C-alpha positions, -999 to +999 in steps of 0.1 A: -148+527-170-167+560-190-154+582-208-173+618-201-193+622-226-201+662-230-163+657-244-167+660-281-130+654-288-132+617-274-138+590-295-156+570-272-186+585-249-187+548-231-162+517-221-178+502-254-179+467-255-204+460-230-191+432-206-210+430-179-245+436-167-229+461-140-219+473-177-251+474-187-270+491-159-249+520-160-254+525-194-290+515-200-295+543-172-271+564-191-296+563-219-320+580-199-304+611-201-317+624-240-285+644-242-266+614-243-289+594-259-288+622-288-251+613-281-250+581-289-272+581-317-254+602-331-222+586-326-225+549-333-247+561-372-210+565-379-220+529-381-243+532-412-241+503-438-254+500-470-278+472-455-299+477-423-286+441-414-249+452-417-253+482-396-277+466-372-250+439-366-219+465-365-236+486-340-243+455-326-210+448-330-199+478-314-213+483-287-221+449-270-195+422-257-204+381-271-209+376-234-233+404-218-252+388-251-250+356-244-271+360-213-297+375-236-324+371-260-351+392-279-381+383-264-365+359-236-366+327-245-348+298-227-350+321-192-326+348-206-326+381-198-350+404-220-329+422-245-368+435-263-372+465-232-337+480-232-330+515-242-297+501-256-324+481-274-340+515-285-313+531-294-305+511-321-338+514-343-325+550-330-299+551-346-309+529-378-336+550-387-316+578-381-298+573-414-323+593-441-315+559-465-332+539-439-358+565-419-390+541-433-372+503-424-391+481-410-389+465-377-384+434-385-357+448-408-338+456-378-350+425-352-339+395-378-303+407-377-305+410-342-322+377-331-298+359-353-266+380-338-277+378-300-285+340-310-248+334-325-232+357-288-221+321-275-208+304-303-192+328-320-176+343-285-163+301-286-146+305-315-129+337-306-122+315-274-102+285-296-085+311-329-066+329-290-060+291-276-046+272-310-025+304-319 
C-alpha cells in the first residue's frame, strides 16, 4: 500500500488517492515526519496551476477519494469529521504557498474551493458510479 518515500525514482510517494479512514490515519502519522512532509510538498507542488482555486481542487483530487471526503467537512458541519485540524489540510496550504506565484495568497483563497470540493464529493462519486453503471 505505501511506497518507500526515500525512493525518489518512484512517481507515487503514497498510494493515492486515500480511500479509507485507516489510510488517512497512516498518512496523517507519516506527515508528522518533517522529511516526508517536505517531500510531499515537493511532490504535490507539481500539480501547480495558474489559479489558487484550480490548484486546490487538483491537489484534493489527487490525494483524496470522494468517499473519504464525503465523511469530512472543513469545520465538522453535519456531524462529519473535521478536516481543518488534519495534517493533510495544513499540507495543502503549505504546498500551494510553496509556489512563488501563490506565496501570499489568503486562507480564504484556499478554503473556499476546498470547502466546495469537499461538499460536492458525494455528488461526484454518485455521478461517477452512475456513469459506470450506464456504460
